[in-house]
N, C-alpha and C positions, 0 to 999 in steps of 0.2 A: 504494500500500500504506500502511495506517495505521501511523504511527510510534508505538512504545511510549515513553511519557514517560520522561525521564531518571531520575526517582525510581524508576519501576518497573524500569528496566534495572538500576539499582544494587541494588535489592532482589532481583531475580531472580538477579543474579550472586552476591550474598552467599549465597543459598540453594543455588546450584549448587555452591559451594565448601564447603557444610556437609556433614552426615553422611547426607544422603538416600541410600538404596541405589540402585544403578544398575539401575533397572527401567524398562520402558516405561510411559508414562502413557496409559491409555485416554482416548479423547476426552471421555467424560462420567463414567464410573464412577471411583471411587477406585482407586488402584493396588492390585492384588490382594495384593502383598506386605505391604501395610499394613492389610489387613482383619483384624478380630478373628476368630479361628477360631471357627466355630460350636460346636465341641466343647470350648471352653475350660473348664478345670476351675475349681471354686470357689476363690477366693483364700484363702490361709492367713492368718487374722486375727492370728496371734501377732506381737508386735512386738519380741520379745526376740532374734530371730535376724537378723543383718545380711544384706542381699541379697548374692547370689553374683555381685558385679559382675566379679570377676577372671575367673571361668570364662566368663561370657557375653561378656566383651570378647575373650577369646582364641579363642573358637570362631569359625571362619570362617563368613561368612554364606552360607546356602544359595542356590543359583541359583533364579531365579524359578520354574522348572518343578518344583522340589522343595518349594515351599511347600505347606502343607495345603490340600486342595481346598476351594474356597469355593462357596457357592451363588450363583447369578446375582443381581445387584443388581436389585431391583424398585422402589426408591424413585424418586420423580419429581424429577429434577435439572434440569428445564428452565430453572429460574431461575439455575443456575450457569453462569458464563461459561467455556465449555469452552476458549476460546482462552487464557484467563488461568490455567487450572487449574495449569499447570506452575509458576506463580509462587506457588502456595499454600504453606502451611507445615504441617508435621506433627511431632508429638512423641509418641513412644511410651515416653519415659523410659528408653530402652535404655542411653543413655550417662549415667554418673554421675561425680561428682567428690568428692574428700575435702574435708570441711568444716574450715576452719582457724579460723573465727570462733567464740570460746567461747560467746557469747550464742546464736548460731544453733544451735550443737551441743546446747544444752539442749533444743531442740525436735526435733532430729533425732538421737536417742540412738545410732543405728547409725553415725553419723559420715559419712554420704554423703547427697548430694541430687542431683536431676537436673542434668546438666552445664550446660545453657543457662540455668538459673534463677539469679537473683541471690543471692549469699551474704550476704543481709541479711534482717532480719526486723523487723517492727514489732509489738512486744508492747504494744499500747495498754493492755491490762490483763493483767498477767502471770498465767498459769495453769500451775502446775506439773503439772497433770493433763491437759495437752494435748500430743500428740506427732504428728509426721509421720514417714513412712518410705517408702522405695522398696522395694516387696515384689515378689519374683519370682512369676510364675504362668504356667504353660503355656509356658515358654520365653521369656517377655517380662516386662517390668516394669510395675507400676502404682504410683501414688502413693496411700498409705493415710493417713488422718487419723482420729485418735481423740481424743475429749474426754470426760472424766468429770464435768465440771460446766460450768455455763453462765456462769462468771464471766470467762473469758478472751476476749481479742480479739487474734488473731495472724494474720499473713499472710506469704506469700512470693510472688514474682512474677518475670516475665521481660519484657524489652523487645523491641519491634520498631521499626524506624526506616525512614524513606523510603517509607512507605505513601502511596498516592494517596488523599488525603482526599476526592476527588470520587467515589471508588469505594465501593460498599457491600460488606460481607463477611458471612459467617456463621461463627461459632465453634462447632465441632462436637466432641463428645466422647462417651465412654461412661461411665456412672456406675453405681455400686451402693451401696446404703445399708442400714444395720442399726440399728434403734432411733434413727434420725437425727431430731433436733429442732433447728430454727433458724427464728426468725421474721424473714423478710426485711423491710426497710424501703426507703424511697426511696434510701438511700445504702448500706445494708448488705446484701450478698448473698454467697453462698458463692463465686460467680464474679463478679468485678467487672472492668469494662473501662473504662480511662481514656485520654484523649487529651491533646494539647497538648504544648508544648515540654518541660514538666516531668512530664508524665503525671499531672496532678492535676485534669483536667477530666473529671468523671464522664460517661461515654457511656451505659452501661447496665449491667445486672447481672441475675443470675437465680440461683435456689436450687432444688435438687431438692425434691420433695414430702417432707414429714415422714413418718416411719415406716420400714418395711423394704420395699425394692423387691423385685420378683419377678426376682431375678437381675440381669444387666446390662441397662441400658436406654439408648437413644439420647437425647442431650440437646443441644439446639441453642439458640444465642443469635444473633439477627440483629443485625448492627452497621450501623446506618444513620445518616446525617447526621453523619459524623465532622467535617466542616468546620464546621458550625454549632456543634457541641458544643465544638470547640476554641476558639471565640470569638476567632479571629484568630491563635492560636498554632499555625500550621499549616506553618511553613517546614520543619521537620525531619521531618514525617510520623511523629511518635512515637505509639506505642500500647503500653499496659501492660496485661497480663493478670494478674490477682491471684487467688490462691486464698486467700480471706478467711474464716477460721474465726471468726466473730463470735458469741459467746454461744451456741455450739452444744453439743449433747451427742450421744453415739452414735458411729457409725463411718461413713465414706464412702470409697469407692475411686474413682479417676479414671484413665482411660486413653484412648489414641488421640485426643489433642487435635489439632484441625486448624483452620486459618484458611483459608477458601476465598472467593475473590472472587465477587460476584454479578453476573450478566449485567445490563448497563445497557440501558435501552430506547432511549436516544438522543433527540435532539431537544431543544427548548428546555424549561425547567422550566415547569410549568403552575401557575396560581394554585390554592391549595387550595380545597376545597369551599366554594362561595359561601354565606355567611350574610348576613342583612340588613345592608346598609351604612347606618350612621347618619350618617356624615360622611366626606367625602373631598375631596381636592384633587389636581389633576394639574399644578399650577403653570403652567397655560397663561395665567392672568390675572396681570398684573403691574401695579405702580404705581411712580411715581417716588419716590425717596427721597434724603434727604441723609445717611442713616446711613452711616458709613464702612464700608469693606471691600467694598461692592457695586461690582463692576467697571464695570458700565455704568450705574450710578445707578438701577437698578430692582431691586425685590424682589418676591416672590410676594404677591399681594393677600390670599391666605388665611393667610399667616404674616407679618402686618405688624409684629409686635412683636419686639424683639430685646433681649438682655441681654448686654452686653459685660462679662462677669464678670471676665475677666482680659485686659486690652488686649494686643494683639500688639506686639512690639518689632521684628519683622522682616517679611518678605514673608508676607502672609496676605490672601486675597481670595475672594469668592464671586461666582457669576453664575448666572442662569437661562439654560440652554443646551439645545438639542435633543440627544437621544441618537441612536444609530445608526438608530433607526426613526422619528425625528421627534418623539417624545414629549418634553415639557419635563421637565427635571431640574434640581436644584440641584447645582452643582459647587463644591466648596470645595478650594482649593489652599493649602497651608501649607508654608513653609520655616522656621517659627518655632514651636517647641514650647512657647511660653509662653502662647499665646492660648487662652482658653476663651470660646466664643461660642455663644449659644443663640438659636434661632428659635422663636417660639411664635405660636399663633393668639390672637385675642381669645376671651373665654370663650364656650364652646358651651353652649347651653341645651337642656333637654328630655330629659336622661338619667335613666333609671330607676335609682336607686342600689341597687335590689334585684337588678339584673341584672349579668351579667359581660360584658366586652367584650374585644376584641383590637385592639391597635394594629398596623397592617400597613404595610409599605412595601417597595419594591425598592431595594436598596442595592448599591453597588460600591466597592471599594477597590483602590488601586494603590500599592504600596510605602509603606504607612502604618506608621509606628512611633509609639510613645507611646500615649496613651489611645484616640484615634480617635473614632468616631461612636457615639452611643447615643441612645435616646429614653426618654421617660417621660410619665406622665399625672399631672395635679394635679386635685384635687377639693375640695369644700367651698364655703361661701358666698363665700370669697375666692379660690377656685381655687388654694389655696396649700398643700394637704395632699398630700404626695408618695405616690403609689401604688407607688413603688420604681423605681430606675434599671434600665433594660434592659441587656442584655449589650453589650459593646464590640465594634465592628467595626474590625479593623485588618489589617495584612498585605496580601496581594493575594488578592482573592476569585476572580480568573479569570473575571470576568463578573458579571452581575446575579444577586443572591441574595435570597431572600425574608427579610425581617426581621419577626418577630412577637414581640410582648410583651404578656402578658395584663394586663388592667386588672380587678382583682378586689377584692372586699370594699370597695366604694366607700362604703357607708354607715358601715361600721366605721371606716375611715380618716378619713372626713370628719367624723364626729361630729355631723352635722346631716342634714337632709333636702333640702338644696339640690340642684338638678339640673344643676349646672355642671361642665364638664370643660375643662381646658386641655391642649393637646398641646405638648410641648417637644422640639425636636431639637437635640442638643448636638454641636458640633464642638470637641473638647477636647484641647488640648496635644499636638498631633501634627505630624508632617511627612509629606508625601505628598499624595495626591489622593483625595477622597471624593465620591461622588455619591449622591443619593437622589431617588426619583420615586414617583409614585402612592401618596401617603400617605392612609390611610383608617382609620376606626374601624368595625369590624363588630361586630354583636351576637353574643356567644358564647352557647352554650346551657348550661343548668344541669341537672344530674341531681339528683333528690330521691328519698329513700327514705321509705316510709311509716312506718318505725320505725328510730330510730337507737340506741336502748337497749332491751334486752329482758332479762327474766329467764325462766328455764325450769328444768326438771328432766330428769333422764336419761330418755330414751324419748320426749320431746316431739318433735313435728314442727311446725315453724313456717314460715310463708310470708312472704317479703319481696317487695314490689312497688316497682319503679323507674319514675319518670316523668321525662320531659324536657320543658322548656318550649319546645321547637321541634319542629314536625312533620317536620323534615328528618332527625331522628336515628332510626336503625334500631336499636331496642332489642333486636332479635333477636341482635345481635352482642355483647351484653354478655358479659364474661368474669367468672364468679363464682368466688371463691376463699375458702378458710378459712385463718386464721392458724395453726390447730392442728387438723388433721383427727381427731386422737385425741379431741378434745372435741366437735367438730361438723363434719359435712360438709355441702356445699351443692351443689345441682344445679338450675340455672335458677330460683334464688330459693327453692327448698324446702330448708329446713335441718333436718337430723336430728341430734339431740343424743345423744352417746354416753357422756360422762363429765362429772364435776364440774370446773369451772374457768371461766376467762374467755377468750372467743374473739372475734375480730373477723372478720366476714364482709364481703367487699369485692365490689362490682360496678363494673366499669370498662369504659369504651369505649376509653380509651387512658390514658397516664400523666397527662394533664391533666384528665381527666374521670372521676372515680370518687366513689363514696359508700360509707360504711361503717356497719355496725351492730355495736355491742358487745353480746354476749350473755353474761350471767352465769348460770352453771348452779350452782344451790345445792341442797344437801341440806337438808330441813327441820330436821335437827339443828343446822345451822349457825346458825339463829336464836338458839339458846342460846349459841353461841360469841360472837356479836355482843353479846349482853347481858352475857356474862362480861367482855368487853373494856370495856364501859361501866362496869360495876361496879368493875373494877380501876382504871380511870383516875379514877373518882370517889374511890375510897379513896386513891389516890396524891395527889390534889389536896387532900384534906381531912383525912386521918389517921383516917377513921372505922373503920378496921380495927385501930386501936391497942388492945391488950388492956388496958393500964393507963392509963385516962383520968384517974387521980388524980396521975400523974407531974407534977412541977413544971415540967419542960421542955415537956411536952405542953401544959399549961395556958398557959404563956408563949407558945407558938406560936399557940394558939387566940386568945389576947388580941390578938396582932398581926393575925390574920385579921379579927377583929371590928372592930378599930380602922380598918383599911383599908376594910372594907366600910361602916362607919358614915360615914367621911369622904366616900367616893364617893356614898353614898346621900343624905346631908344636902345636899350641894352640887349634886346632879343637878337639872336643869330638868325638873320633873314634867309629865306630860301634862295639858293644860288640859281643862276640862269641855266646852268647846265645840269650835270648829274647831281642829285641831292645826296651828298655824302656827309651830312651833318651827324655828329654824334651827341649833340645836345642842343637845347634851345637858348640856353644862357651859359656863357663861359664860366661863370662862378658856380654852376650847378653840375653835378655828375648825375646824369640821367640814364646811365647804363644799368640794366638789371644785373645784379651780381649776387645770385643766391649763394649764401655762405654755408648752407646746411641747416638742419633742424635745430631749433632752440635758440637761435640768435635773435635776441630781442632788443638790442641796442637801438634806441630811437634814431640815433645819428645815421644809421644805415639807410633809412628811407626818408629822412627829413628833406633832402633835396627834391625827391619826387613830389612831395606835398607842396613845397615852396613853388615849384614850377606850375602846378595846377592852380595855386592861388594867384600867381602872376597872370595866368591866362584869364582867370575870372576878373582880375583887376582891369585888364584891357577891355574885356567884354562889357564890364559895367561902364567904363568911360565912354565906350562907343555907343551904348544903348541909352545912357542918361541924357534926357533932353536939356538938363542944365549944365552939361559938360561942353566945353569948347571943342571936344573931339566927337561930338554927337554925329553918328553916321558918317564919319570920315572914311572914304572909300579905301584908301591905302591901309588904314588901320584895320578895317573890316576884313580885307584880304589876308593880312598877316595873322589875324585871330583865327580865321578858318584854317590857315596853313598850320598854325601852332596846334590847334585841336587835332588836326589830321595826323601830324607828326607824333604827337603825344599818344594818340590812339594806336598808331602803328608800331611804336617803339617801346612804350611804357605800360599802358593800362588798357587792356582789351579783353574781349570775350574768350580768347584762347589761353589766357594766363592760367598756369597750373596752380590751383588753389592749395595744393600740398606744399607749395614753395613760398609761403608767406614768411617774411622775415622783417626784422626791424620792429617798428611800432605798429601793432595791429590796427590802431586807430587810423593811421594814414590810409590803409588799404580799404577799410570798411566804412569810414565816416568822412574824414577830411577830404580825400581825393574825390570820391563820388559826389559829395555835396558841391564841391567846386566845379567839377566837370558838368554835372547835371544842370547847375545854375547857368554856366556859360553857354551850354547848348540851348537852353530856353531863351537866353538873351539874344543869341545869334540865329534863332530858329529860321527866320526869313531868308538867311543867307546860306543855309545848308541844304544840300540835296537829300532826297528821301533815302538813298542808299546809305549815306553817312549817318543820318538820324537813326535809321534802323540798326546800324552797327553800334552806335552809342547806347541805344536802348538795350541791345543784347549784352553789352558790356556791363551796364548797371544791373541788369537782371542776373548776370553771371555772379556778381559780387553781392547780390541782394535778393536771391531767390526766396529766402526766408529771413525776414528782418530779425527774428529771434535768435539766429545762430550765426556765428562767425567761425572761421577756421583760424586757429592760433598758430604760433610759430613752431609748434610741435606737430602740426598736421591733424590735430583733433579739434572737435567742436566745443565752443564755449557758448553758453546761453546768455543772451543779452537781457538786462533788466534796467529799470530806472531810466536815468538820463541817457545811457547808451542806447537803450531800445527806442527812446524818443528820437535820437539822432538817426538810427538806421531806418526807422519808420518814415522819416522825412525823405531819405533817399528813395524809399519805395514810392512815395507820393510823387516825387520829381520824375521818376522813370515812367509812371503812368501818364503824366502830362506830356512827356516827350514821345512816348510810343503809342499814344491814343489807345491805351489798354487799361482796363479797370482793375486788373489783378493787384497792382502795386498800391493804389489808393485804397482799395478794399482791405488789404493787409494792414496798411498804415492806420486807418481809423479803427480797425479791429484791435490791434495791439495797443494803440494809444489809449483806447477805452479801458484796457486792463490796467494801465498805469494809474488811472484815477481812483482805483480801489484802495482804500487804506489797508495796510498789511498788519499782521500780528507777529511776523518774524521775517528776517531777511531784509532785502533792499526795498525802500519805498517810504511813503509817508505813514505815520502812525496817528492814532486818534489824539494824542497829546500835542501834535504839531511837529514832532521830531521827524527828521528825514535822514535815513541811513543809506549809504552806498558803500560798496566793497565790504559788505557783510557786517561791519561793526563800527563804522565811522560816521559821526555826525557831519553832514556835507550839504546843508541847506544853501550855503553861500558859494558852493562849488558846483557839484553835479546837480544840486537842487535848482540852481539858476538855469543851467542847461535844460533841465527837465521842463521847467515852467515855460521857457522860450520855445522849446520843441513842441510842447502840447499846443501852445498858441498858434504856431505855424500850421499844424495839421488842422486845427479848428478853422483857421483862416482859409486854407486851400479847399477844404471840403464843404464849407458853409454853403447852404442852398444848392447842393448837388445831390446826386443819388446816394452819396456816401457820407452825408452829414453826420457829425458826431452826435450820439444820443445826448439829450438835454440833461439827463440825470448824471451822466459822466462829467459834463462840463460844470455842472453845479458844484461838484465836489472840489473843483479847482479853486473856486472862490473861498471855500472853507480853508483850504491850504493858505491862500493869501492872507486871510485874517488871523488864523491860528498858528501858522508856521513861519511865514515871511515877515509879516508886520512886527511881531515881537522882537525880531533881530535888528530892526532899523533904529538908528539914532542920528539925528541931524543930517539926513540925506545919505548916510552911510549904512552899509550892511556889515554888522560887526564880524570880525574875523574869527569868532568862536568856531565857526563851521566852514572855514575856507579851505581846510586841509592843506595839501602840499602846494596849492596855488600861491600861498603867501610868499614863497621863495621866488616867484617869477618877477622879473623887473617891471613888467607892465601892470602888476597887480597893486591895487589899493582898495581899501574898504569903500571909498567913494565911487570908484569905477564899478565895483561890484553892485553897489546900490543903484547906480544909474542903469546898469545892464538889466537888473531885475525889474526896475520901474518901467523900462521899455516894454516889457511884456505885460505888466500890470495895467498900464494906461490903454493898451490895445484891447485888453479883456474887459476893462471896467465898464464900458458902455453897454455890454451885454449881460452884466451881472443881474441876478434876481433883484427885484425891486427893493426888497428889505435890506439888501447888502450893497446896492449900488452907491448910495451917497456915502456910507462909512468908508468904503474902499476908495472912492474918489477923493474924499477928504484926507485919508491917510496918504494917498499919492500926492495930492497937492502940497501938503505940508512938507514932504520930503523933496519934491521937485523944487520948491522955492528955496529950501536949504541947500540943495545941490547947486542950483544956479548962483546962489550967493558965494559959493566956494570957488566955482570954476566958470570962467568966461566961455569955455567951449562945451559946457555941460549939455546944451541942446544940440549943437552942431556935431558932437561926437555920437549922437544917436542915429539910428537908421531913420530916414526921412519920415516914414509912416509913424514911427513912435514919436518923433519930434513934433509932428503936427498934432497927434493925439494928446501929448503932454501939454503943449501950449494951449490947446482948447480947454483942458481942465483948469490950468492956472488962470486963464482969462475968464472963466465962467464964474461970475459973481455969486451965483446961486450955490456954489460949492464952498463951504467954509474953508478958511486957510489953515485952520488947525482944529483938532478935536476939542470940543467944549465940554463933553461929558467927563466929569472927574474920574469916574470908574474906568473909562476907556483910556484916559490920558495918564493916569497914575495907577500902575498895577505891577504885580510881580508874577513871574511864570517859571515853573520848573518844567523843563523838557526832559523828563526822566529817562526816556528810552535812549536818548543820545547823550545823557549826562551833561546838560548845559543849563545855565540859569541866567535869566535877565530880570531887571527891575527898572521901572520908569517912574520918575517923580517930576515935579515942576521944575527942578533945577538941574537934574542930572539923569543919566541913564547908566546902568551898571551891567556888565556881563561877566560870567565866570565860566571858564572851560575846564571841567574836571573829567575824570574817567573812572572806570571801575573794571572789575573782571569781566563785565559784559561788553565793554566798549574799548575802542582803540585810543591810545594816548596821542598818536600822531601817525602820519603816513609818509613814507619815502618811496619814490619810484620814478622811473625815467630820469634818473640822476638829479632829482629835485628834492628839496627840503632836507638836505644832508646835515642840518643843525637842529632838527626838530625834536630833540630828546624830551623837552619839558612842556610841550604845547598843550598837553592835557593834564597837567599836574596842579590845576587850580589857578591857572593864569587869569588875572583880573583885568578887565577893560573898563575905564571910566571915561564917559563922554559928558563934558560939562561946558560945551560951547566952542571948544578949540577943535575945529574940523580937521586941522592939519596934524593933530596929535598922532594918528595912526595912518595918515595918507602920505606924508612927506618923508618917504624913505625910512619908515619905521623899522621894518623887518630887516633891512640891509644894515642898519646901524645899532639896533638894540643888542645887548649882550644876551645870547640865548641861554646863558646859565644864571641870569639875574632877572628873568621875567617877573613882573609883579605878581605876587601871590603864591609862588612856588616854594617848595622846600627841597633843598639839594645839597649834596656834599661836593658838587662840581665834578662828579665822575661822568666821563663821556666814553663813547666808543665810536669806532669808525662806522659811518653809514654810507654804503655805496651800493653798487649793483648786486653784490652778494647778499645784502640785507633788504633788497627792494621787496615791497609788497608784503612784508611781514605783518602779523596781526598786532603786535605790540600792545596788548591789552594791559589795563591796570591789574593790580593783584589784590584788590580788596573789594568787598561787596557793599559795605556800609557807606555808600555814597549817594547823596540825593538831598531832597528837601521837601518842604511843604509851604503853602501860601494861604493867606487870608486877605483878599483884596490887595492893597499895596504892601502888605507885610509878609515877610518870609523868613524861614530858617533854613539854612543850607549847611550841610556837613560833609566832610570828606575824611575818610580813614586812609591816610597816605602811608604806603609802605615803599621803601626804597627799592630800586631795581637797578640792574646792570645788564650787560650783554647776556649773561647767563643767570640772572636773578640771584647772584651769590655775592656780589660786591657790597660790602657794608650793609648787610641785611638788618642790622640793628637800628638803622635810621628810620624812624617812623614819626608821623605827625597826625594828630587828630585835630582837624581844622574845622571851624564853624563860623 
């Protein structure tokens, strides 16, 4: 008799002791007592009534024969393991528990949730308009989810343990939807299943179809390959099922959740479908070696090279040995977790870099802890460009398992057309035993779609065709899906368009082989909207919509535009009459792309590239501005077009390898594209369609998803806060350039998410604090950029099909009042939250104040009525103060802001200062970012402190190298002397004698090696309380050094 594995015994026992009703289990069919009644009534959608859990818990369970009559099951369950069915799991949500966690209760307003589910929730993006509820229907419970906007990302989950990872399962449930909208991705689905010891290895996921379902429908997710997905974390047999409401809207109901084992076919695992083998080795050929670690003095002839990256200090050896069938295998035994050893072949030739490949081998592990075994491929002329490390094999595999790792994008990663590939097998920092055999590279197939981007109109029917570069691919098995069936549906490649919007059509053979086509559905009237966006941005950049062009400040601004344009034009290397052999556009700038390799983040490497794009924009602004003496100068116009063309061809274009980002990422993803996008809009009438299309393709290449950028290591970083506002502006500009709604749609969508107050991470908090870079108060730095960025998106999208939601914009006015206003004094924005920008020569608290007021005055006119006058009064008071300090206060503004600012100052209905004593004299603790401000009739005071929650200072991009004490209680006093902190303060003040700090004058070197460190305080008892204008503030200061060990006895309790 076959013995049930211990982990399965434990699992079964735990389920027998759970709450499953005492009913007999049919051999194949689901238990009748658990079937959804065929006459189940529609669910009550109301969420205000709590479920009747007390009544349902007290009612005795009916005997099996009294259950509602069920129709006979007709479904094919031949693939279900009937012997293991009793070990399956079922949840009808009948048992509930009272929620005690306050955060969880926000999302479960009735105060109860399913009993077996974890009382924890992950609000990646907080959404007050999302809720969950256990709702009774037909005598049983269902889980109901409702979301009114797509800004939230929230989940709840339950664990399973001691699963047999060699077993496959199916997760079954019943679902019902109403106006449901959610776009699934590779990682985001309504139902997510994860494995591994921490439940953080994604196995699979699925999302019901968008729209409204026809009542209740069956929904299944097959769970296969648990062991491979766990990547060695398989000892505990953990599995996590998540209900993940990610950026969804509408309603969804879920019931009858089941986990059922799948019948195994038995026998040895078979090799996958054979594809052409390009190279392979079975390790049967060996050669003598003097390389250490090889037990018998021989190594495989096909892997003759080795890299002893980290020498072993204990027992570590390898050998070529026969396996149980007589095949040769490499066996590595280690009792020393310090060794890192790689085997590799000599360079292989003849690879087509336009094709994809798969690295395959059979591997086995026994009692492996540590990193384990992994493989990778290298390409390029030197075979030294990494295609990515494969997954790690560790733990105990229980026999031979297939290892597969895709080798893709060879040409893009290599950056050349060499045909070389090197295979590397790593045995890295582990203890235990590892084996590998039958190593090969097989040619993978590629799918191609005849169209990857299309435009259409409502009612159009389009046909997409897929081809494979291998005759072995059965394209009849393609699965076609639409990201939004309300916009377009697809069947066998035939797409029918239903409404305006952007939709992605996907054709997939499996998760590794798919192709997509993005279809933009426009209304002809939208062409006018794109033109409106271009005109608006041109006016914003030039001031051409200024009504009074005789205004002295307007003329001064135009003079600056002309001066910058003239300087750039005069020094530009002009196009020669003959062959264009220029290597730069300006002799003082090196515009040669010199990729230095991964990880090179020195901003100086790309500074010239961004300086050149800024000069091009300066020339375009001088040409386009009506108040400039260079307005529409023909010679200048020709040279600008030439500069744009040269820059596109030699520096920044749609063919650039995004895996070769270097220097300052900001230049690539924000600085350069904003400059080029703006210049193209200003020169739009002078550019031909072919070049406009090329620039649109370039901007989309670097901005396909505004939430993601590729860093200098070749991996993706998620953009948040001010950075996301900046990348969203690039998306909006590319829409205006390309007459395509995708970018502006993404811009308004992501900008709306920025207006939601957060409870962790980057963003604005309810107390007015603004955090960027995870723990730094940055209202005067990135907060300024964020406010200006949001204003620009609001301006561009206003009165178009992509208008920002009013509720999102309304939140920005609360920020102005509760976050920005308290930090102002005498026209200046206090440097409490300026971060590393205080080290820049151009920075002053007055210039920061002016910059923020530029956005405030543009937004003020559209403020809600109850906030309009207070915000305008706050702006007017500080505008007057700023103009008193600087003669160029208005002319240094963008023309649009200058006009709006002067209109507020000249409007006699707006008070020149706050008259309400409670609003004029107050104290405020911004606890999340550890800052304090107080305002009285005669002075304003600011204190910059920190704690174990927040950073003391920031150093990065070789800036703020003397910032040691900027968060140690530094005190700022504003008493009418506006030059106190504006006239070279940070360049001349002793950084070890800042007012309010306690120090022993200990310092350490801050340079690129210490850049972007967290540098948090080391005490928690820091903060304060307020009552009107009165406050108490305290800081428990503990000394710190480079390693928190220098003079640890220096402490100060300051209040």
